[in-house]
ROSEVEX-265266 format. One record per residue (C-alpha): residue number from 1; residue in three letters; chain; x negated, y, z. Coordinates in steps of 0.001 Angstrom, whole numbers, plus 524288, in hexadecimal, padded with zeros to 5 digits. Example, Ala and Ser with C-alpha at 12.3 -4.5 7.8 and 13.67 -1.06 7.14 Angstrom:
- k;r;c;X;Y;Z
- 1;Ala;A;7CFF4;7EE6C;81E78
- 2;Ser;A;7CA9A;7FBDC;81BE4
This chain:
- k;r;c;X;Y;Z
- 1;Unk;A;3C40C;D2EBF;64294
- 2;Unk;A;3D421;D2F23;648BB
- 3;Unk;A;3DC92;D34CB;64253
- 4;Unk;A;3E875;D3DED;647AE
- 5;Unk;A;3F4C6;D3C2A;63FC7
- 6;Unk;A;3FF3B;D4746;6430C
- 7;Unk;A;40D0C;D439A;63E28
- 8;Unk;A;4167B;D4EA3;63FD3
- 9;Unk;A;4245B;D592F;63D3B
- 10;Unk;A;420DE;D65FB;63994
- 11;Unk;A;42D3C;D6E01;645D8
- 12;Unk;A;43998;D761E;63D3C
- 13;Unk;A;4350B;D82A9;63F6E
- 14;Unk;A;42636;D7EAF;639B4
- 15;Unk;A;421B7;D8149;62A14
- 16;Unk;A;416B2;D774B;62791
- 17;Unk;A;40DD0;D82F3;623B3
- 18;Unk;A;40CA4;D85B7;6307F
- 19;Unk;A;40979;D789A;637A9
- 20;Unk;A;3FF01;D77EE;62C37
- 21;Unk;A;3F8AC;D840C;63117
- 22;Unk;A;3F9D1;D7E4E;63F3A
- 23;Unk;A;3F7A2;D71A4;6397F
- 24;Unk;A;3EAF4;D7615;63534
- 25;Unk;A;3E52E;D7DC0;63D36
- 26;Unk;A;3E5E4;D73F2;64BC3
- 27;Unk;A;3E1CF;D6A06;640C4
- 28;Unk;A;3D41B;D73A6;63C5B
- 29;Unk;A;3D4DB;D7412;64D15
- 30;Unk;A;3D393;D6655;64F84
- 31;Unk;A;3C648;D6682;643C2
- 32;Unk;A;3C07B;D72F3;64685
- 33;Unk;A;3BE4F;D7117;653F3
- 34;Unk;A;3BA8F;D6502;65183
- 35;Unk;A;3C67A;D5935;65862
- 36;Unk;A;3C8F5;D550C;64BA4
- 37;Unk;A;3C199;D51A2;63CF6
- 38;Unk;A;3CF29;D5596;63536
- 39;Unk;A;3DC6A;D568F;6326C
- 40;Unk;A;3E5AC;D5201;62915
- 41;Unk;A;3EF3F;D5CC3;620C6
- 42;Unk;A;3FD77;D5C99;6244D
- 43;Unk;A;40101;D50F8;61B67
- 44;Unk;A;411B8;D500C;6197A
- 45;Unk;A;41572;D42D9;61B67
- 46;Unk;A;41BED;D3BDF;60FBB
- 47;Unk;A;4273E;D327F;615D6
- 48;Unk;A;42DD8;D2EF0;609F7
- 49;Unk;A;42150;D28A0;60656
- 50;Unk;A;41EF1;D1C96;60685
- 51;Unk;A;41470;D1B90;60BE2
- 52;Unk;A;41C3F;D2108;6164F
- 53;Unk;A;423D8;D152B;61F4D
- 54;Unk;A;4232F;D1BAE;62E76
- 55;Unk;A;4300C;D1CD3;63087
- 56;Unk;A;42CCC;D1FB2;63EDA
- 57;Unk;A;42A34;D2B5A;63BB5
- 58;Unk;A;42CEF;D37D6;6328F
- 59;Unk;A;423C4;D4385;63833
- 60;Unk;A;420A3;D4BD3;629E8
- 61;Unk;A;41373;D4F9E;62B63
- 62;Unk;A;405C6;D4C9B;62F5D
- 63;Unk;A;3F93D;D4FE8;631BF
- 64;Unk;A;3EBAF;D442A;63413
- 65;Unk;A;3E01B;D4BBD;63E97
- 66;Unk;A;3D433;D44E5;63CF3
- 67;Unk;A;3CA98;D4497;648BD
- 68;Unk;A;3BCC6;D3FEE;6492F
- 69;Unk;A;3BDD0;D3504;652A8
- 70;Unk;A;3C562;D3289;660C6
- 71;Unk;A;3BCAB;D3CB2;66681
- 72;Unk;A;3BF82;D4632;65F43
- 73;Unk;A;3CE6F;D432E;65F25
- 74;Unk;A;3CFF1;D41F7;66C77
- 75;Unk;A;3CA4F;D5080;66DD5
- 76;Unk;A;3D236;D5453;6643B
- 77;Unk;A;3DF46;D4E52;6708D
- 78;Unk;A;3DA05;D556F;6796A
- 79;Unk;A;3D83B;D61D2;67498
- 80;Unk;A;3E69F;D60E1;671A1
- 81;Unk;A;3EA7E;D5AC5;67AF8
- 82;Unk;A;3E3E6;D6706;6832A
- 83;Unk;A;3E865;D704B;67B70
- 84;Unk;A;3DC0B;D7529;67862
- 85;Unk;A;3DD85;D82CB;6746D
- 86;Unk;A;3DCC5;D85DD;666C0
- 87;Unk;A;3E02E;D77F8;664FA
- 88;Unk;A;3EE61;D7838;66F7A
- 89;Unk;A;3F449;D836C;66815
- 90;Unk;A;3F0CD;D7D34;65917
- 91;Unk;A;3F5F1;D6F62;65D30
- 92;Unk;A;40384;D754C;66550
- 93;Unk;A;40463;D7DB2;6588E
- 94;Unk;A;404D5;D7146;651BD
- 95;Unk;A;40C82;D6B54;65A2B
- 96;Unk;A;41822;D736A;659A6
- 97;Unk;A;41A37;D7475;64C65
- 98;Unk;A;41AA7;D651C;64BF5
- 99;Unk;A;42853;D59A5;64C2F
- 100;Unk;A;426BA;D4B9A;65190
- 101;Unk;A;41664;D4D96;6523F
- 102;Unk;A;40F40;D3F8E;6506E
- 103;Unk;A;402CF;D3C3E;652FF
- 104;Unk;A;3FA5C;D2D32;64DE7
- 105;Unk;A;3EBDD;D2C32;65016
- 106;Unk;A;3E267;D23F7;64AB7
- 107;Unk;A;3D73E;D220F;646E2
- 108;Unk;A;3CD9A;D16D3;63BBF
- 109;Unk;A;3CBE5;D0BCF;6413A
C-alpha cells in the first residue's frame, strides 16, 4: 500500500481549525472520488521525544494519505497536476496555508 507523508508548518496567519477544515475537505474528496483510500488525522510532531531523531527537518505538523496501489496514487498525482476541479481548488487551498511542505512517498515491501 503506497503512502504519502505530508510534513509542514502553518503560515503564521493561519489558524489550525481553518487548516483542519481545508485539509479534511481535500482528503475527503480524494477518498470519495476514489483517488485515495484513507487519510490519517492531522498530527503534531513531538520533537522533544527520544523517538524523534530527525535533526534535518523541523516541520511541526504531519498527516499520511494512503493509496490502494500505485495506479491509484498515480491517478491522484495526475488529477492534482492537471488541476482537475474541484480537486485542484481544494489542493491549492491547502497549499496556500502552509510553509515548508515536505513530502515522502513509500510503499510496503
